[in-house]
C-alpha positions in Angstrom: -10.5 18.6 5.5 -9.1 15.4 4.0 -5.2 14.9 4.3 -5.2 14.3 0.7 -6.8 17.7 -0.2 -3.8 19.4 2.1 -0.7 17.7 0.5 -2.4 18.2 -3.1 -2.5 22.3 -1.9 0.8 22.7 -0.1 2.7 20.8 -3.1 0.9 22.3 -5.5 2.2 25.3 -3.6 5.8 24.2 -4.4 5.1 23.7 -8.4 4.9 19.8 -6.9 1.7 18.1 -8.8 0.5 15.1 -7.6 0.0 11.6 -8.6 -2.7 9.0 -6.8 -2.7 8.8 -3.0 -0.9 5.5 -1.8 -1.1 5.3 2.3 -4.9 5.5 3.8 -7.2 8.4 2.7 -4.2 9.8 1.0 -0.5 10.9 0.7 -0.2 11.8 -2.8 3.3 11.7 -4.3 5.1 14.1 -6.5 5.3 13.5 -10.1 8.4 12.3 -11.2 8.9 10.7 -7.7 9.7 7.1 -7.9 8.5 4.5 -5.8 11.3 2.6 -4.5 10.0 0.2 -1.4 6.2 -0.1 -0.9 5.1 -2.1 2.0 1.2 -2.9 2.2 -0.7 -3.1 5.7 0.7 -5.5 8.4 -0.4 -6.6 11.3 2.5 -6.3 13.8 4.3 -4.8 16.6 6.0 -1.4 16.3 8.2 0.8 18.5 8.5 4.7 17.7 10.9 6.2 19.1 10.4 10.1 20.9 14.0 10.6 21.2 17.4 10.4 19.7 18.8 7.0 18.7 22.3 5.9 20.6 23.9 2.4 20.7 25.4 2.2 23.9 26.9 -1.3 24.5 25.4 -2.4 21.7 21.9 -1.6 23.0 19.9 1.1 21.4 19.1 3.9 23.9 16.6 5.6 23.5 14.5 8.9 25.6 10.9 7.4 25.1 9.2 5.2 22.9 5.6 4.3 22.1 5.1 0.6 21.5 1.7 -0.6 20.1 0.3 -3.6 17.9 -1.5 -2.2 14.6 -1.6 -2.7 10.9 1.5 -0.9 9.5 2.0 -0.1 6.0 5.0 2.5 4.0 6.1 4.0 0.6 9.4 5.0 0.1 10.1 7.8 -2.7 13.2 8.4 -4.2 12.5 12.4 -5.1 13.7 13.9 -8.9 16.9 15.5 -8.5 15.3 19.2 -8.8 13.3 18.4 -5.1 15.7 17.9 -1.6 14.2 15.5 0.5 13.7 18.8 3.1 11.5 20.7 1.0 9.6 17.7 0.8 9.6 16.2 4.3 8.6 19.6 4.9 5.2 19.8 2.4 4.7 16.7 3.7 5.0 17.9 7.7 3.1 20.7 7.1 0.0 18.6 5.5 -0.5 16.7 8.5 -0.2 18.7 10.9 -2.6 21.4 8.6 -5.1 18.3 8.6 -5.2 18.6 12.4 -2.1 16.2 13.6 -0.2 17.1 15.8 3.7 16.1 16.5 4.8 13.5 18.9 8.3 14.0 18.3 10.3 15.9 15.6 13.5 15.9 14.8 16.5 17.4 12.5 19.5 16.3 11.6 22.2 15.1 14.6 19.2 15.7 17.2 17.4 12.5 15.6 21.2 10.7 16.6 22.5 7.7 14.2 21.0 7.8 10.9 22.3 4.1 10.7 19.7 2.9 13.8 17.0 4.3 12.0 17.4 2.8 8.1 18.5 -0.5 10.4 16.6 -0.7 13.7 13.5 1.5 13.3 12.7 1.1 9.6 14.6 -1.7 8.3 15.3 0.1 5.0 18.7 0.4 4.1 17.7 3.1 1.1 17.6 5.3 4.4 21.2 5.0 5.2 22.5 8.5 5.0 24.7 11.2 6.8 23.3 12.0 10.6 23.2 15.7 8.9 21.3 14.9 6.4 18.2 13.6 8.5 14.7 14.2 9.4 11.8 12.2 11.3 8.9 13.3 12.7 5.7 11.3 14.2 2.0 12.2 14.0 -0.9 11.5 15.5 -4.0 12.8 13.9 -7.1 14.1 15.7 -10.6 13.4 16.5 -12.2 10.1 15.0 -8.3 9.0 13.8 -6.1 9.5 16.8 -5.7 6.0 17.0 -3.5 6.7 13.9 0.0 7.9 13.7 1.9 8.9 10.8 5.4 8.9 10.6 7.9 11.2 8.0 11.9 10.1 7.4 13.7 12.4 5.0 17.7 11.4 3.9 19.7 12.2 1.6 22.1 9.3 0.9 25.9 9.9 0.4 25.0 9.8 -3.9 23.3 12.9 -3.2 19.6 11.0 -4.2 17.0 12.2 -1.8 14.2 9.9 -0.3 11.2 10.8 1.6 9.6 7.7 3.3 6.1 7.8 4.5 4.7 5.2 7.7 1.3 5.1 8.6 0.3 2.8 11.9 -3.7 2.1 12.7 -3.7 0.8 16.3 -5.8 -1.8 16.9 -6.4 -0.5 20.6 -6.9 2.6 21.9 -3.7 4.3 22.6 -4.6 6.4 25.0 -3.2 9.9 25.9 0.1 10.1 24.3 1.9 13.9 25.1 4.8 15.3 22.9 8.3 15.7 24.0 9.0 19.3 25.5 11.7 20.0 23.3 9.4 18.8 19.8 6.3 21.6 21.8 9.3 23.9 21.2 10.4 23.5 17.8 6.6 23.2 16.3 6.2 26.9 18.2 9.3 28.7 16.3 8.9 26.5 13.2 5.6 27.4 12.1 4.4 30.4 15.3 1.6 28.4 16.6 0.3 24.8 18.4 -3.1 24.0 17.6 -4.7 20.9 19.9 -8.3 20.5 18.7 -8.7 17.8 21.1 -8.5 19.9 23.5 -11.7 21.0 25.3 -12.8 22.2 28.8 -10.8 22.6 31.5 -6.7 22.3 31.1 -5.5 19.0 31.7 -3.0 19.0 34.4 -0.2 16.8 32.4 -0.6 19.0 29.5 -0.4 21.8 31.7 2.8 20.3 32.7 3.8 19.8 29.4 3.1 22.9 28.1 4.9 25.0 31.0 8.2 23.1 30.8 7.8 23.6 26.5 8.1 27.3 27.1 10.5 27.2 29.9 12.9 25.3 27.3 13.1 29.6 26.0 12.5 32.1 28.5 12.6 34.8 26.0 9.4 34.0 24.0 5.8 35.7 24.5 2.6 34.2 23.3 -1.1 34.6 23.0 -3.5 32.1 24.1 -6.7 30.9 22.4 -9.8 29.3 23.1 -13.2 28.9 25.1 -10.5 28.1 28.4 -7.9 30.5 27.6 -8.1 32.2 30.6 -8.1 29.2 32.6 -4.8 28.2 30.9 -3.4 31.3 31.2 -3.8 31.1 35.4 -2.6 27.5 35.3 0.4 27.7 33.1 1.6 30.6 35.4 1.2 28.2 38.2 3.2 25.4 36.4 6.0 28.5 36.2 5.8 30.6 33.0 5.7 34.0 33.9 2.7 35.8 33.2 4.2 38.7 31.6 4.4 36.3 28.7 1.1 34.8 28.3 -1.5 37.1 26.4 -5.2 35.6 26.3 -5.6 35.5 22.4 -9.1 36.0 20.4 -8.4 33.3 17.6 -10.7 31.2 16.5 -10.4 27.5 17.5 -11.9 23.9 18.4 -9.9 23.3 20.9 -6.8 25.2 22.5 -4.5 27.8 20.1 -1.1 29.0 20.8 0.2 31.8 19.0 4.0 33.3 19.0 4.1 37.1 19.7 6.9 38.2 17.4 
């Protein structure tokens, strides 16, 4: 399903009409949103943080990062007064995930670190300056044939109460290879959406993913999940070996092209 269609459907659900797409195969803009900064595709080195940003001894500190070279394009939108940055961020995030993309890093508010570093160091856009507790960031990797494309969303409310959504697309020149989400991001996604979808995880469980999901689930030992997919039984066995109590893992029946995890409420 095309990203433009997904975003149109999601925004329509919020009463948000959309105009023509601006990036790639389509990130539509809510009607009445104003483009305040637009940067056409350029070849450049790009670094995306995989953790909250801090500056120590005048040096930028981050837990992890993705570094690559490719085409980068972006648009920054000022939202109308009746729309919040969080609302626009959530709508765009849900559409990206519905289209098959999965988050590599997702943070909210102070978990993202210092807003000034996101605005000035990462995006180099002063319009994105605001309060640390009024920000949200997600880095999504598209799946299948678009797996070398990353989409970054950053929402912020400034001190003057104006809300902005920054959308950036990165298309790598060379294959990005295996990129894993952070354990905290996996847990945030599971708690927020109630599920995890990995359409590219077909076949036997991959050791790196078993380790990641095991660590993520053990960040909250109260959660129980069901596992679906052709290799669901194998995933359950391997996650058990990774330290997740078997009583927390059930084999589900959800139809999926890859591997599906669902929170048992």
